[in-house]
Backbone as ProteinMPNN parsed JSONL, in Angstrom:
{"seq_chain_A": "XXXXXXXXXXXXXXXXXXXXXXXXXXXXXXXXXXXXXXXXXXXXXXXXXXXXXXXXXXXXXXXXXXXXXXXXXXXXXXXXXXXXXXXXXXXXXX", "coords_chain_A": {"N_chain_A": [[-19.661, -60.774, -17.264], [-19.399, -62.071, -20.51], [-19.74, -60.807, -23.942], [-21.051, -62.641, -25.675], [-22.451, -64.272, -23.882], [-24.099, -62.302, -22.761], [-25.602, -61.604, -25.034], [-26.911, -64.027, -25.452], [-28.479, -64.06, -23.125], [-30.107, -61.808, -23.598], [-31.48, -62.739, -25.874], [-32.801, -64.939, -24.726], [-34.589, -63.628, -23.008], [-36.336, -62.602, -24.876], [-37.729, -64.736, -25.845], [-40.598, -65.302, -25.589], [-44.104, -65.824, -25.918], [-43.9, -66.971, -28.463], [-42.051, -65.499, -29.975], [-39.509, -66.33, -30.827], [-40.141, -68.131, -32.795], [-40.764, -66.828, -35.174], [-38.935, -64.798, -35.285], [-35.536, -63.721, -34.553], [-31.975, -64.133, -33.999], [-29.371, -63.737, -36.223], [-26.26, -64.766, -37.265], [-23.744, -64.468, -39.587], [-21.332, -65.077, -42.211], [-19.313, -62.895, -44.259], [-18.154, -62.352, -47.627], [-15.748, -60.988, -47.823], [-13.127, -61.077, -46.136], [-15.521, -61.334, -43.447], [-18.072, -60.479, -41.01], [-21.644, -60.71, -40.485], [-24.494, -59.552, -38.719], [-27.839, -59.98, -37.87], [-30.579, -58.905, -36.144], [-33.75, -59.421, -35.089], [-36.147, -57.005, -34.21], [-38.813, -56.656, -33.838], [-41.607, -56.803, -31.727], [-40.057, -56.619, -29.415], [-38.466, -54.918, -26.626], [-36.989, -53.056, -27.93], [-38.217, -52.33, -30.203], [-39.305, -49.791, -30.929], [-37.25, -48.052, -30.548], [-34.828, -45.606, -31.403], [-31.831, -45.854, -33.368], [-28.57, -44.79, -33.574], [-26.727, -44.686, -36.403], [-23.679, -46.458, -36.929], [-20.411, -46.062, -38.045], [-17.32, -47.287, -38.466], [-14.093, -47.168, -39.575], [-11.246, -48.467, -39.572], [-9.326, -49.897, -40.962], [-8.872, -51.921, -43.965], [-9.502, -54.43, -43.028], [-10.464, -54.081, -40.502], [-13.193, -52.952, -39.42], [-16.508, -51.565, -38.919], [-19.957, -51.442, -39.539], [-23.024, -50.432, -38.501], [-26.548, -50.446, -38.152], [-30.02, -49.563, -37.95], [-32.467, -51.203, -39.694], [-35.445, -50.897, -40.656], [-37.364, -53.151, -38.901], [-35.153, -54.467, -37.965], [-31.992, -54.882, -36.467], [-28.9, -54.372, -37.884], [-25.566, -55.364, -38.412], [-22.316, -55.148, -39.725], [-19.018, -56.269, -40.293], [-15.391, -56.464, -40.025], [-13.209, -59.373, -40.095], [-12.227, -59.83, -37.498], [-13.974, -58.434, -35.885], [-16.377, -59.296, -34.748], [-17.08, -59.556, -31.972], [-17.047, -56.856, -31.159], [-19.083, -55.867, -32.754], [-21.324, -57.185, -31.705], [-21.211, -56.039, -29.181], [-21.892, -53.354, -29.776], [-24.626, -53.615, -30.328], [-25.532, -54.582, -27.822], [-24.908, -52.475, -26.035], [-26.679, -50.549, -26.919], [-29.105, -51.937, -26.527], [-29.221, -52.291, -23.792]], "CA_chain_A": [[-20.292, -61.588, -18.277], [-18.89, -61.702, -21.835], [-20.774, -60.346, -24.867], [-21.83, -63.766, -26.178], [-23.372, -64.634, -22.805], [-25.088, -61.224, -22.668], [-26.507, -61.74, -26.176], [-27.753, -65.19, -25.146], [-29.45, -63.651, -22.106], [-31.074, -60.94, -24.271], [-32.289, -63.63, -26.698], [-33.648, -65.723, -23.825], [-35.664, -62.756, -22.522], [-37.279, -62.348, -25.972], [-38.388, -65.999, -26.217], [-41.926, -65.424, -24.996], [-45.209, -65.675, -26.871], [-43.544, -67.44, -29.796], [-41.169, -64.575, -30.689], [-38.406, -67.08, -31.421], [-40.61, -68.927, -33.936], [-40.755, -65.981, -36.367], [-37.867, -63.807, -35.175], [-34.349, -64.285, -33.937], [-30.641, -63.554, -34.178], [-28.648, -64.453, -37.27], [-24.86, -64.385, -37.44], [-23.278, -65.107, -40.813], [-20.055, -64.573, -42.701], [-19.263, -62.122, -45.495], [-17.132, -62.878, -48.539], [-14.609, -60.078, -47.982], [-14.043, -61.802, -45.253], [-16.069, -60.588, -42.327], [-19.261, -60.985, -40.318], [-22.895, -59.952, -40.469], [-25.436, -59.886, -37.652], [-29.181, -59.428, -38.041], [-31.349, -59.179, -34.94], [-35.13, -58.951, -35.22], [-36.561, -56.122, -33.125], [-40.268, -56.668, -33.722], [-42.133, -57.347, -30.473], [-39.076, -56.543, -28.329], [-38.456, -53.583, -26.028], [-36.22, -52.193, -28.823], [-39.01, -52.169, -31.421], [-39.55, -48.388, -31.284], [-36.083, -47.246, -30.167], [-33.968, -45.122, -32.487], [-30.44, -46.28, -33.293], [-27.653, -43.921, -34.303], [-25.86, -45.478, -37.278], [-22.272, -46.496, -36.542], [-19.447, -46.373, -39.108], [-15.938, -47.259, -37.989], [-13.255, -47.68, -40.656], [-9.858, -48.388, -39.131], [-8.525, -50.45, -42.062], [-9.654, -52.804, -44.836], [-9.918, -55.626, -42.296], [-10.898, -53.664, -39.163], [-14.253, -51.982, -39.675], [-17.862, -51.906, -38.477], [-21.087, -50.634, -39.972], [-24.211, -50.906, -37.79], [-27.707, -49.59, -38.392], [-31.359, -50.125, -37.836], [-33.084, -51.297, -41.013], [-36.82, -51.287, -40.336], [-37.486, -53.867, -37.625], [-33.964, -55.316, -37.812], [-30.666, -54.319, -36.217], [-27.917, -55.004, -38.757], [-24.173, -54.947, -38.243], [-21.368, -55.799, -40.617], [-17.686, -55.897, -39.843], [-14.228, -57.244, -40.408], [-13.098, -60.742, -39.6], [-11.953, -59.831, -36.062], [-14.842, -57.443, -35.249], [-17.654, -59.854, -34.318], [-17.338, -59.186, -30.582], [-17.339, -55.426, -31.102], [-20.4, -55.693, -33.374], [-22.294, -57.613, -30.692], [-21.168, -55.034, -28.131], [-22.66, -52.182, -30.225], [-26.035, -53.918, -30.093], [-25.804, -54.705, -26.385], [-24.886, -51.143, -25.422], [-27.958, -49.929, -27.296], [-30.218, -52.698, -25.963], [-29.247, -52.156, -22.325]], "C_chain_A": [[-19.784, -61.125, -19.657], [-20.061, -61.376, -22.78], [-21.627, -61.476, -25.435], [-22.862, -64.18, -25.133], [-24.457, -63.577, -22.648], [-26.092, -61.302, -23.825], [-27.438, -62.929, -25.976], [-28.832, -64.833, -24.135], [-30.512, -62.744, -22.719], [-32.028, -61.793, -25.102], [-33.278, -64.415, -25.827], [-34.833, -64.901, -23.323], [-36.714, -62.497, -23.6], [-38.143, -63.571, -26.287], [-39.675, -66.228, -25.428], [-42.956, -65.251, -26.101], [-44.816, -66.036, -28.3], [-42.633, -66.531, -30.594], [-40.103, -65.335, -31.462], [-38.833, -67.946, -32.606], [-40.554, -68.138, -35.238], [-39.577, -65.012, -36.407], [-36.633, -64.46, -34.573], [-33.104, -63.467, -34.187], [-29.93, -64.4, -35.213], [-27.239, -63.899, -37.375], [-24.354, -65.182, -38.629], [-21.935, -64.509, -41.209], [-20.263, -63.783, -43.984], [-18.126, -62.657, -46.354], [-15.889, -62.008, -48.64], [-13.4, -60.267, -47.057], [-14.501, -60.909, -44.11], [-17.317, -61.248, -41.802], [-20.463, -60.107, -40.595], [-23.753, -60.466, -39.321], [-26.758, -59.227, -38.015], [-30.007, -59.881, -36.841], [-32.732, -58.569, -35.108], [-35.526, -58.157, -33.982], [-38.061, -56.131, -32.893], [-40.684, -57.408, -32.453], [-41.067, -57.488, -29.386], [-39.161, -55.141, -27.726], [-37.672, -52.584, -26.888], [-37.005, -51.816, -30.082], [-39.165, -50.709, -31.862], [-38.373, -47.473, -30.939], [-35.278, -46.837, -31.397], [-32.548, -45.629, -32.268], [-29.612, -45.349, -34.154], [-26.676, -44.789, -35.1], [-24.398, -45.341, -36.866], [-21.427, -46.869, -37.765], [-18.052, -46.203, -38.532], [-15.094, -47.911, -39.075], [-11.793, -47.482, -40.275], [-8.894, -48.869, -40.218], [-9.423, -51.339, -42.912], [-10.165, -54.04, -44.107], [-10.462, -55.326, -40.901], [-11.926, -52.548, -39.307], [-15.59, -52.507, -39.152], [-18.847, -50.926, -39.11], [-22.32, -51.225, -39.297], [-25.34, -49.908, -37.992], [-28.988, -50.324, -38.004], [-31.962, -50.078, -39.231], [-34.507, -51.812, -40.811], [-36.888, -51.92, -38.963], [-36.301, -54.773, -37.356], [-32.744, -54.464, -37.486], [-29.706, -55.093, -37.106], [-26.54, -54.467, -38.424], [-23.31, -55.794, -39.163], [-19.981, -55.371, -40.165], [-16.62, -56.842, -40.321], [-14.145, -58.562, -39.66], [-12.844, -60.822, -38.082], [-12.893, -58.917, -35.273], [-16.176, -57.985, -34.735], [-18.004, -59.444, -32.881], [-17.721, -57.727, -30.436], [-18.718, -55.121, -31.714], [-21.505, -56.068, -32.389], [-22.367, -56.574, -29.575], [-21.961, -53.786, -28.515], [-24.165, -52.412, -30.013], [-26.35, -53.915, -28.607], [-25.811, -53.368, -25.676], [-26.195, -50.429, -25.697], [-29.124, -50.629, -26.583], [-30.32, -52.574, -24.452], [-29.574, -50.751, -21.966]], "O_chain_A": [[-19.747, -59.926, -19.934], [-21.22, -61.637, -22.457], [-22.822, -61.282, -25.656], [-24.024, -64.413, -25.468], [-25.619, -63.917, -22.425], [-27.288, -61.093, -23.626], [-28.624, -62.849, -26.296], [-29.978, -65.26, -24.275], [-31.694, -62.882, -22.403], [-33.242, -61.6, -25.048], [-34.455, -64.533, -26.167], [-35.949, -65.411, -23.223], [-37.865, -62.202, -23.278], [-39.183, -63.44, -26.933], [-39.815, -67.213, -24.702], [-42.689, -64.595, -27.108], [-45.35, -65.462, -29.25], [-42.449, -66.758, -31.79], [-39.825, -65.02, -32.619], [-37.982, -68.443, -33.344], [-40.322, -68.717, -36.299], [-39.262, -64.465, -37.464], [-36.677, -65.61, -34.137], [-33.16, -62.287, -34.533], [-29.886, -65.625, -35.105], [-27.051, -62.695, -37.555], [-24.504, -66.403, -38.686], [-21.469, -63.546, -40.6], [-21.247, -63.972, -44.7], [-17.235, -63.342, -45.852], [-15.038, -62.278, -49.487], [-12.524, -59.433, -47.289], [-13.918, -59.855, -43.854], [-17.599, -62.41, -42.095], [-20.331, -58.921, -40.899], [-23.74, -61.653, -38.995], [-26.795, -58.064, -38.417], [-30.12, -61.074, -36.559], [-32.872, -57.354, -35.252], [-35.275, -58.577, -32.852], [-38.53, -55.66, -31.856], [-40.182, -58.49, -32.15], [-41.16, -58.372, -28.534], [-39.852, -54.275, -28.262], [-37.688, -51.387, -26.602], [-36.51, -51.07, -30.926], [-39.155, -50.429, -33.061], [-38.492, -46.251, -31.03], [-35.078, -47.633, -32.315], [-32.112, -45.812, -31.132], [-29.918, -45.141, -35.328], [-25.891, -45.539, -34.52], [-23.937, -44.258, -36.504], [-21.695, -47.868, -38.433], [-17.655, -45.1, -38.155], [-15.336, -49.056, -39.457], [-11.181, -46.467, -40.609], [-7.798, -48.332, -40.378], [-10.607, -51.493, -42.612], [-11.158, -54.636, -44.523], [-10.88, -56.244, -40.194], [-11.587, -51.364, -39.316], [-15.781, -53.709, -38.968], [-18.582, -49.727, -39.195], [-22.629, -52.399, -39.5], [-25.127, -48.696, -38.002], [-29.004, -51.533, -37.771], [-31.966, -49.029, -39.875], [-34.741, -53.021, -40.799], [-36.511, -51.299, -37.97], [-36.417, -55.742, -36.606], [-32.487, -53.453, -38.14], [-29.693, -56.323, -37.089], [-26.364, -53.273, -38.184], [-23.545, -56.988, -39.35], [-19.79, -54.243, -39.709], [-16.896, -57.874, -40.932], [-14.904, -58.825, -38.727], [-13.224, -61.811, -37.455], [-12.634, -58.648, -34.1], [-17.029, -57.2, -34.322], [-19.132, -59.025, -32.621], [-18.626, -57.395, -29.669], [-19.428, -54.229, -31.248], [-22.499, -55.354, -32.257], [-23.45, -56.263, -29.081], [-22.64, -53.211, -27.664], [-24.881, -51.514, -29.572], [-27.332, -53.308, -28.181], [-26.643, -53.145, -24.797], [-26.755, -49.781, -24.813], [-30.033, -49.962, -26.089], [-31.404, -52.738, -23.892], [-29.647, -50.418, -20.783]]}, "name": "protein", "num_of_chains": 1, "seq": "XXXXXXXXXXXXXXXXXXXXXXXXXXXXXXXXXXXXXXXXXXXXXXXXXXXXXXXXXXXXXXXXXXXXXXXXXXXXXXXXXXXXXXXXXXXXXX"}
């Protein structure tokens, strides 16, 4: 199963008791260019789990920064790093 399908499955498992009405997964672009991901953790099995911040800086266009910011998993990365950013979340979430 690819990372997009795994993320969809994780999202589907969270869609109980109205979680998806107030929370969710947001993927957006950055102006440098690159990607951002924000995944709400409130009322999920990840709500109280610690996350070790990730900083990978291979080049100006190949980088990832991932962290937990309160009740949100955040990841930012280069234009070709979206799949790897999703993978960082999935490894932690599984």
